[in-house]
DSSP file (Angstrom, degrees, kcal/mol; ACC not computed):
  #  RESIDUE AA STRUCTURE BP1 BP2  ACC     N-H-->O    O-->H-N    N-H-->O    O-->H-N    TCO  KAPPA ALPHA  PHI   PSI    X-CA   Y-CA   Z-CA
    1    1 A M     >        0   0    0      0, 0.0     4,-2.3     0, 0.0     5,-0.2   0.000 360.0 360.0 360.0 -41.3   30.9   29.2    2.2
    2    2 A A  H  >  +     0   0    0      1,-0.2     4,-2.4     2,-0.2     5,-0.1   0.857 360.0  53.8 -63.3 -34.5   30.9   26.9    5.2
    3    3 A I  H  > S+     0   0    0      2,-0.2     4,-2.5     1,-0.2    -1,-0.2   0.925 108.8  48.4 -65.7 -43.3   27.9   28.8    6.7
    4    4 A R  H  > S+     0   0    0      2,-0.2     4,-2.2     1,-0.2    -2,-0.2   0.920 112.6  47.4 -64.2 -43.5   25.9   28.4    3.5
    5    5 A V  H  X S+     0   0    0     -4,-2.3     4,-2.6     1,-0.2    -1,-0.2   0.910 111.7  52.1 -63.1 -40.9   26.7   24.7    3.3
    6    6 A S  H  X S+     0   0    0     -4,-2.4     4,-2.8    -5,-0.2    -2,-0.2   0.903 107.7  51.8 -60.7 -42.6   25.7   24.4    7.0
    7    7 A N  H  X S+     0   0    0     -4,-2.5     4,-2.7     2,-0.2    -1,-0.2   0.908 110.6  48.2 -61.1 -42.2   22.4   26.2    6.3
    8    8 A I  H  X S+     0   0    0     -4,-2.2     4,-2.8     2,-0.2     5,-0.2   0.937 113.1  47.0 -64.4 -46.2   21.6   23.8    3.5
    9    9 A L  H  X S+     0   0    0     -4,-2.6     4,-2.3     1,-0.2    -2,-0.2   0.908 113.6  48.2 -63.3 -41.5   22.5   20.8    5.7
   10   10 A N  H  X S+     0   0    0     -4,-2.8     4,-2.5     2,-0.2    -1,-0.2   0.925 112.9  48.1 -63.6 -44.2   20.4   22.1    8.6
   11   11 A A  H  X S+     0   0    0     -4,-2.7     4,-2.6     1,-0.2    -2,-0.2   0.917 112.4  48.4 -63.0 -43.4   17.5   22.8    6.4
   12   12 A K  H  X S+     0   0    0     -4,-2.8     4,-2.5     2,-0.2    -1,-0.2   0.888 111.2  51.0 -64.6 -37.7   17.6   19.4    4.8
   13   13 A H  H  X S+     0   0    0     -4,-2.3     4,-2.2    -5,-0.2    -2,-0.2   0.927 111.6  46.9 -64.6 -44.9   17.9   17.8    8.3
   14   14 A I  H  X S+     0   0    0     -4,-2.5     4,-1.5     1,-0.2    -2,-0.2   0.915 113.3  49.3 -62.6 -43.2   14.8   19.7    9.5
   15   15 A L  H  < S+     0   0    0     -4,-2.6    -2,-0.2     1,-0.2    -1,-0.2   0.904 110.4  50.3 -64.1 -41.1   12.9   18.8    6.3
   16   16 A R  H >< S+     0   0    0     -4,-2.5     3,-1.2     1,-0.2     4,-0.2   0.908 109.8  50.7 -63.7 -42.0   13.8   15.1    6.7
   17   17 A R  H 3< S+     0   0    0     -4,-2.2     3,-0.3     1,-0.3    -1,-0.2   0.811 114.7  43.0 -66.5 -30.2   12.7   15.0   10.3
   18   18 A S  T 3X S+     0   0    0     -4,-1.5     4,-2.4     1,-0.2    -1,-0.3   0.103  75.3 116.1-106.4  24.3    9.3   16.6    9.5
   19   19 A S  H <> S+     0   0    0     -3,-1.2     4,-2.1     1,-0.2    -1,-0.2   0.869  77.8  50.1 -62.7 -37.1    8.4   14.7    6.4
   20   20 A S  H  > S+     0   0    0     -3,-0.3     4,-1.7    -4,-0.2    -1,-0.2   0.887 110.9  49.9 -68.9 -36.4    5.4   13.0    7.9
   21   21 A L  H  > S+     0   0    0      2,-0.2     4,-0.9     1,-0.2    -2,-0.2   0.905 109.2  52.4 -65.0 -41.2    4.1   16.3    9.1
   22   22 A L  H ><>S+     0   0    0     -4,-2.4     5,-2.2     1,-0.2     3,-0.7   0.905 106.9  52.5 -62.0 -41.9    4.6   17.8    5.6
   23   23 A A  H ><5S+     0   0    0     -4,-2.1     3,-1.3     1,-0.3    -1,-0.2   0.887 107.1  52.4 -62.2 -38.3    2.6   15.0    4.1
   24   24 A S  H 3<5S+     0   0    0     -4,-1.7    -1,-0.3     1,-0.3    -2,-0.2   0.706 106.2  55.1 -71.3 -18.3   -0.2   15.7    6.5
   25   25 A Q  T <<5S-     0   0    0     -4,-0.9    -1,-0.3    -3,-0.7    -2,-0.2   0.322 120.3-106.5 -95.7   7.0   -0.2   19.4    5.5
   26   26 A G  T < 5 +     0   0    0     -3,-1.3    -3,-0.2     1,-0.2    -2,-0.1   0.771  69.9 145.9  77.0  26.4   -0.6   18.6    1.8
   27   27 A I      < -     0   0    0     -5,-2.2    -1,-0.2    -6,-0.1    -2,-0.1  -0.870  45.5-129.8 -98.4 119.7    3.0   19.4    0.8
   28   28 A P    >   -     0   0    0      0, 0.0     3,-1.4     0, 0.0    -5,-0.0  -0.240  33.0 -85.8 -68.1 156.4    4.1   17.1   -2.0
   29   29 A K  T 3  S+     0   0    0      1,-0.2     3,-0.1    18,-0.0   -10,-0.0  -0.341 117.2  33.0 -57.9 137.2    7.4   15.2   -1.8
   30   30 A G  T 3  S+     0   0    0      1,-0.4    18,-2.8    -3,-0.1    19,-0.4   0.497 107.7  85.5  91.7   4.9   10.3   17.4   -3.1
   31   31 A Y  E <   -A   47   0A   0     -3,-1.4    -1,-0.4    16,-0.3     2,-0.3  -0.863  53.5-165.5-130.9 164.6    8.7   20.6   -1.8
   32   32 A F  E     -A   46   0A   0     14,-2.4    14,-2.9    -2,-0.3     2,-0.3  -0.980  22.0-114.1-148.1 160.0    8.6   22.6    1.4
   33   33 A A  E     -A   45   0A   0     -2,-0.3    43,-0.6    12,-0.2     2,-0.3  -0.739  28.0-179.4 -98.8 142.0    6.6   25.4    2.9
   34   34 A V  E     -Ab  44  76A   0     10,-2.7    10,-2.9    -2,-0.3     2,-0.5  -0.959  22.0-135.7-132.5 154.2    7.9   28.9    3.7
   35   35 A Y  E     -Ab  43  77A   0     41,-2.8    43,-3.3    -2,-0.3     2,-0.4  -0.953  28.4-173.6-111.7 129.5    6.1   31.9    5.2
   36   36 A V  E     +Ab  42  78A   0      6,-2.6     6,-2.8    -2,-0.5     2,-0.2  -0.937  26.3  78.3-129.9 143.4    6.9   35.2    3.5
   37   37 A G        -     0   0    0     41,-1.1    44,-0.2    43,-0.8     4,-0.1  -0.538  61.0-116.7 140.6 158.8    6.1   38.8    4.1
   38   38 A E  S    S+     0   0    0      2,-0.2     3,-0.1    -2,-0.2    -1,-0.1   0.825 106.1   8.5 -91.0 -35.9    7.0   41.8    6.2
   39   39 A G  S    S+     0   0    0      1,-0.5     2,-0.3    -3,-0.1    -2,-0.0   0.609 133.9  21.2-104.0 -99.1    3.7   42.2    8.0
   40   40 A E  S    S-     0   0    0      1,-0.1    -1,-0.5     0, 0.0     2,-0.3  -0.592  84.6-131.6 -73.0 131.8    1.2   39.4    7.5
   41   41 A K        -     0   0    0     -2,-0.3     2,-0.4    -3,-0.1    -4,-0.2  -0.660  15.6-157.1 -90.6 139.9    2.9   36.2    6.4
   42   42 A K  E     -A   36   0A   0     -6,-2.8    -6,-2.6    -2,-0.3     2,-0.4  -0.936  18.3-123.8-115.7 140.4    1.7   34.2    3.4
   43   43 A R  E     -A   35   0A   0     -2,-0.4     2,-0.4    -8,-0.2    -8,-0.2  -0.676  28.2-177.5 -88.2 133.1    2.5   30.5    3.0
   44   44 A Y  E     -A   34   0A   0    -10,-2.9   -10,-2.7    -2,-0.4     2,-0.6  -0.972  19.7-145.3-126.4 143.7    4.3   29.3   -0.2
   45   45 A V  E     +A   33   0A   0     -2,-0.4   -12,-0.2   -12,-0.2    -2,-0.0  -0.954  30.1 176.5-108.7 119.5    5.2   25.7   -1.2
   46   46 A V  E     -A   32   0A   0    -14,-2.9   -14,-2.4    -2,-0.6     2,-0.1  -0.857  34.2 -92.5-126.5 155.7    8.4   25.7   -3.1
   47   47 A P  E >   -A   31   0A   0      0, 0.0     3,-1.8     0, 0.0   -16,-0.3  -0.388  27.6-128.9 -68.4 143.3   10.7   23.0   -4.6
   48   48 A I  G >  S+     0   0    0    -18,-2.8     3,-2.5     1,-0.3     4,-0.3   0.766 101.4  79.8 -60.3 -26.0   13.6   21.8   -2.4
   49   49 A S  G >  S+     0   0    0    -19,-0.4     3,-1.4     1,-0.3    -1,-0.3   0.724  76.7  73.3 -57.2 -20.2   15.9   22.4   -5.4
   50   50 A L  G X  S+     0   0    0     -3,-1.8     3,-1.7     1,-0.3    -1,-0.3   0.771  79.4  73.9 -64.6 -23.3   15.9   26.1   -4.3
   51   51 A L  G <  S+     0   0    0     -3,-2.5    -1,-0.3     1,-0.3    -2,-0.2   0.748  92.6  54.8 -62.6 -21.8   18.1   25.2   -1.4
   52   52 A N  G <  S+     0   0    0     -3,-1.4    -1,-0.3    -4,-0.3    -2,-0.2   0.549  86.3  99.5 -86.4  -7.9   21.0   24.8   -3.8
   53   53 A Q    <>  -     0   0    0     -3,-1.7     4,-2.4    -4,-0.2     3,-0.3  -0.670  69.6-141.3 -86.6 128.6   20.6   28.3   -5.2
   54   54 A P  H  > S+     0   0    0      0, 0.0     4,-1.7     0, 0.0    -1,-0.1   0.857 101.6  52.3 -56.6 -38.6   23.0   31.0   -3.8
   55   55 A L  H  > S+     0   0    0      2,-0.2     4,-1.5     1,-0.2     5,-0.1   0.892 111.1  46.8 -67.3 -37.4   20.3   33.7   -3.8
   56   56 A F  H  > S+     0   0    0     -3,-0.3     4,-2.1    -6,-0.2    -1,-0.2   0.877 108.5  55.6 -70.2 -36.7   17.9   31.5   -1.9
   57   57 A Q  H  X S+     0   0    0     -4,-2.4     4,-2.1     1,-0.2    -1,-0.2   0.856 103.6  55.9 -61.9 -34.3   20.7   30.6    0.5
   58   58 A E  H  X S+     0   0    0     -4,-1.7     4,-2.2     2,-0.2    -1,-0.2   0.909 105.9  50.2 -63.9 -41.8   21.1   34.3    1.1
   59   59 A L  H  X S+     0   0    0     -4,-1.5     4,-2.4     1,-0.2    -2,-0.2   0.894 108.8  52.6 -61.9 -39.0   17.5   34.6    2.1
   60   60 A L  H  X S+     0   0    0     -4,-2.1     4,-2.4     2,-0.2    -2,-0.2   0.886 107.4  52.1 -63.4 -38.2   18.0   31.6    4.5
   61   61 A S  H  X S+     0   0    0     -4,-2.1     4,-2.4     2,-0.2    -2,-0.2   0.910 109.8  48.8 -63.9 -41.7   21.0   33.5    6.1
   62   62 A Q  H  X S+     0   0    0     -4,-2.2     4,-2.3     2,-0.2    -2,-0.2   0.900 110.8  50.8 -64.0 -40.3   18.8   36.6    6.6
   63   63 A A  H  X>S+     0   0    0     -4,-2.4     4,-3.2     1,-0.2     5,-0.6   0.905 110.0  50.2 -63.0 -41.1   16.1   34.4    8.1
   64   64 A E  H  X5S+     0   0    0     -4,-2.4     4,-1.8     3,-0.2    -2,-0.2   0.912 110.9  49.1 -64.1 -42.2   18.7   32.8   10.5
   65   65 A E  H  <5S+     0   0    0     -4,-2.4    -2,-0.2     1,-0.2    -1,-0.2   0.898 119.7  37.3 -63.2 -40.5   19.9   36.3   11.5
   66   66 A E  H  <5S+     0   0    0     -4,-2.3    -2,-0.2    -5,-0.2    -1,-0.2   0.901 137.2  12.3 -80.4 -41.9   16.4   37.6   12.2
   67   67 A F  H ><5S-     0   0    0     -4,-3.2     3,-1.6     1,-0.3    -3,-0.2   0.567  79.6-154.1-114.3 -12.8   14.7   34.5   13.7
   68   68 A G  T 3<< -     0   0    0     -4,-1.8    -1,-0.3    -5,-0.6    -2,-0.1  -0.534  69.3 -44.1  64.3-136.8   17.5   32.0   14.5
   69   69 A Y  T 3  S+     0   0    0     -2,-0.2     2,-0.8     1,-0.1    -1,-0.2   0.225 122.8  91.0-109.3  13.2   15.8   28.6   14.4
   70   70 A Q    <   -     0   0    0     -3,-1.6    -1,-0.1    -6,-0.1     5,-0.0  -0.770  61.5-171.6-106.5  84.3   12.7   29.7   16.3
   71   71 A H    >   -     0   0    0     -2,-0.8     3,-1.7     1,-0.1     5,-0.1  -0.647  21.1-142.0 -83.2 128.8   10.4   30.7   13.6
   72   72 A P  T 3  S+     0   0    0      0, 0.0    -1,-0.1     0, 0.0     4,-0.1   0.722  98.6  55.4 -64.3 -22.6    7.2   32.5   14.9
   73   73 A M  T 3  S-     0   0    0      2,-0.4     3,-0.1   -38,-0.1    -2,-0.0   0.495 114.5-112.0 -89.0  -3.0    5.0   30.8   12.2
   74   74 A G  S <  S+     0   0    0     -3,-1.7     2,-0.3     1,-0.3    -3,-0.0   0.472  94.2  58.5  85.4   0.9    6.0   27.3   13.2
   75   75 A G  S    S-     0   0    0     -5,-0.0    -2,-0.4   -40,-0.0    -1,-0.3  -0.826 108.1 -49.7-145.5-177.7    7.8   26.9    9.8
   76   76 A L  E     -b   34   0A   0    -43,-0.6   -41,-2.8    -2,-0.3     2,-0.5  -0.445  55.0-160.7 -64.6 123.6   10.6   28.5    7.9
   77   77 A T  E     -b   35   0A   0     -2,-0.3   -41,-0.2   -43,-0.2   -10,-0.1  -0.936   5.0-156.0-112.1 127.1    9.9   32.3    7.7
   78   78 A I  E     -b   36   0A   0    -43,-3.3     2,-1.7    -2,-0.5   -41,-1.1  -0.905  11.9-143.1-104.3 118.8   11.6   34.4    5.1
   79   79 A P        +     0   0    0      0, 0.0     2,-0.3     0, 0.0   -41,-0.1  -0.517  61.6  93.6 -86.3  75.4   11.9   38.1    6.0
   80   80 A C  S    S-     0   0    0     -2,-1.7   -43,-0.8   -43,-0.1    -2,-0.1  -0.967  83.3 -74.2-151.8 167.7   11.3   39.9    2.7
   81   81 A R     >  -     0   0    0     -2,-0.3     4,-2.1   -44,-0.2     3,-0.3  -0.363  42.4-124.2 -64.4 144.2    8.5   41.5    0.8
   82   82 A E  H  > S+     0   0    0      1,-0.2     4,-2.7     2,-0.2     5,-0.2   0.887 109.3  52.6 -58.4 -42.9    6.2   38.9   -0.8
   83   83 A E  H  > S+     0   0    0      1,-0.2     4,-2.0     2,-0.2    -1,-0.2   0.847 107.9  51.9 -66.3 -32.1    6.6   40.3   -4.3
   84   84 A V  H  > S+     0   0    0     -3,-0.3     4,-2.5     2,-0.2    -1,-0.2   0.923 111.8  46.6 -66.8 -44.5   10.4   40.0   -4.0
   85   85 A F  H  X S+     0   0    0     -4,-2.1     4,-3.3     2,-0.2     5,-0.3   0.928 111.7  50.0 -63.4 -45.9   10.2   36.4   -2.9
   86   86 A V  H  X S+     0   0    0     -4,-2.7     4,-2.2     1,-0.2     5,-0.2   0.920 113.0  47.2 -60.5 -44.1    7.7   35.5   -5.7
   87   87 A D  H  X S+     0   0    0     -4,-2.0     4,-2.0    -5,-0.2    -1,-0.2   0.944 116.0  44.1 -62.0 -48.5   10.0   37.0   -8.3
   88   88 A L  H  X S+     0   0    0     -4,-2.5     4,-2.6     1,-0.2     5,-0.2   0.940 114.5  48.3 -63.3 -48.4   13.1   35.4   -7.0
   89   89 A A  H  X S+     0   0    0     -4,-3.3     4,-2.2     1,-0.2     6,-0.2   0.887 111.9  49.5 -62.4 -39.4   11.5   31.9   -6.5
   90   90 A S  H  <>S+     0   0    0     -4,-2.2     5,-1.8    -5,-0.3     4,-0.4   0.889 113.0  46.6 -69.6 -36.7   10.0   31.9   -9.9
   91   91 A R  H ><5S+     0   0    0     -4,-2.0     3,-0.5    -5,-0.2    -2,-0.2   0.905 115.5  46.0 -68.5 -40.6   13.3   32.9  -11.6
   92   92 A L  H 3<5S+     0   0    0     -4,-2.6    -2,-0.2     1,-0.2    -1,-0.2   0.833 113.2  47.6 -72.9 -33.4   15.2   30.3   -9.6
   93   93 A S  T 3<5S-     0   0    0     -4,-2.2    -1,-0.2    -5,-0.2    -2,-0.2   0.471 110.5-119.7 -89.8   0.1   12.8   27.5  -10.2
   94   94 A G  T < 5       0   0    0     -3,-0.5    -3,-0.2    -4,-0.4    -4,-0.1   0.747 360.0 360.0  74.3  23.9   12.6   28.2  -13.9
   95   95 A L      <       0   0    0     -5,-1.8    -4,-0.2    -6,-0.2    -5,-0.1   0.477 360.0 360.0 -82.2 360.0    8.8   28.9  -13.9
């Protein structure tokens, strides 16, 4: 549990520090960008509320195990198939 809370706090801290950069990239307030895919990565803009969801936190844990905090795309990279991420994100965000 402490690891998951730590991941959320770290993610929120990173997001807070880069808010001006996010605005310049066309990401609305309350959202953040992630890169998803096993081969070629695709960028998705998702609501910050996903950070509170246990399934999304699990994806963050996998990302931390695979990439640490040095993400090759320059942003948060989620190591899963694109269709799995889209399905999970849409279910979690209530779309």
